[in-house]
N, C-alpha and C positions, 0 to 999 in steps of 0.2 A: 204805166201799168206793166205788170208782169204776167206772162202767160205760161201755164204749165201745159205742155204739149205731150201727147202720146203719139209717137210716130211708128207706124207698123207697115212693113212691106207686104203689100197685098199678094195673095195667092201663093204664099210660101209656107210650107208645113215642115216641121213645127214652126210656129210664129217667130219672126225676127222683129224685135221692137226696141225702142228707146223712149224713156220719159225724161224730158228736158224742160228747164225753166229758162225763158228768154224775156228780154225787155221788148215791149211793143214798139220801141224806137228803131228796131232793126229793120233794114231794108230786106226785100225778098232775096236780093243777091246775098246778103249776109246770112239769111236763114238757109239758103242753098249751101253755103260754105259750112255752116254748122251741121247740116244733115250729112254732108260729105264726110266730115270729121267723125261724127257720131257712128256712122255705119262703115267707116274705113273704105269708102269709095275713093276712086282715084281722080275725080274731077276731070275726066277726059271725054265727056259726052255732053250733048245738048240736054236741056232740061226745060221744064215749064211748071207753072203753078196754075191750078184751076181753083180760084178763090172768089167766093161771093159773086158768082156769075161771070167772072172775068177769067180769060185765059191769058196769063202773063208769061211771056217767054223772053229770051235774051234779045230779041229784036224789038221788043215793045209790042205786046199783044193788044188786041182790041177787047173792049168790054162787050156787054150784051149787044145783040144785033141792032137795037134801037139807039145804041150809043156809038159815037165816033171818037170817044175819048181813048187816047193811046196811053198805055201804062208801061212803066219801065221797072225791071227788077232792081235796077240800081238807084232809082229815085223813090219808088213807092215803098212805104213802110207798113209794117203790120197794122199800126194804128190807123192807117188810111182806109181800112176796111171795117165794116160793121160786124165785128166778131164778138161772139158771146160764148159763155160756158156751154159746153155740149155741142157747139157747132163743129163742123169738120170741113176740111178742104184737102186737095190732092196735090202732091208733088210727083212729077214724072221725071225720071232720070234715064237717059239712054233710050232714044226712040226706037232703036233696033231691038234691044232686049226688053224694053218697055217696063222698067221697074217702077211700079206705081206705089206710092207711099201714102197711106191715109193718115192725116194729121188731125187729131181730135183735141180740142181745147178742153182740158179737164178742169182747170181753175184759172180765174183771173184775180190777181191780188195787187194791192198798192205797193207792197214792199217785196223786194227780191234781191238776188245776189248781184254782185258787181259784174260778174262775167256769166255767160251762159253756163248752166250747170246740168250735168246728167245725173239724175236721181236714181235711175235703174235701167236695166235693159236685159235682153236675152238673146243669146246666140250671135254668131258671126254673120255678117251679110254674105250673100252668095258671091262667088268669084265673078268679077266682071267678064262680059263677053262670053258667058256660058249658054246663052240662048234664052234668057228670061226665066220666068218661073217654071215653065215646062222643061226647058233644058237643064235647069238646076235639079229638078226632081229626078229626071232621067240619070243625070250624072251621079247623084247621091245614091240612087238605087243600084247603079253599076258598081259604085264604090263599096256599098254594103255587101254585094254579092261577089266582091273581089273579081269583077269582070272589066276593069278599066284597061284601056289600051296602054301601051308604053307611053305614048305622047300624053294621054290624059293623066297618067300617074305622075309624069314629070311636071305637067301643068299644075296639078293639085298638090305638089310636094309642099308640105308645111301648112296647108290649109286645114284648119280645125273648125268644123261647123258649130261646135258648142262653145267656142272661145269668145269671151267678151271681157274686156278689161276697162272697167269704169274709171279707174284712176288715170289710165293712159288718156282716155277721152277728156277728162276734166283738166289734165295737165295741158293738153293742146288747146282747150277752150280758154284757159287762163292766159295763154299767150295770144293776146288780142290780134296780133298780126295775121294769124292763120284764119281769122274770121273775116278780115278785110282783104284777103288776098285777091289779086286781080290776075291770077294765073291763066285762066281760060277765057274769061269775058270781061 
């Protein structure tokens, strides 16, 4: 089965989101890598999924309190969870900045693309290590008012908040190695 997912970074205005189609045979680890690519994150922080009552992280999270089942991002696949259209779950990246991504299952179909595919998206993801949604909002406000410090100007050099290149994302998706990368975990 194929899932059409809308992934939106919580608490960021204007919204930053991606709409992608993935096979439910993907592991949560592979979905993590897909999200990293789709949002141009650097894959340098810890992450977890809150999905169907389970908190699954890189160490193997535990399920609901009454469960002792240990889950693994590298072994558990999307199809292992009772997911339905309109359901949603959470992906958190960087526990310091706490970038929460709401993942909504918009459609489930039998046919889909050979590789994950980005159908649409808006805006560039915030720069990493900027202090989470509140830090990003403050940084963008200072930028708009031309009140960035010299260090902030250097740090943000080249950053374009409205930039999003769907072709670039899909080129990376079609290179299957980037989805199975084992760079960080």
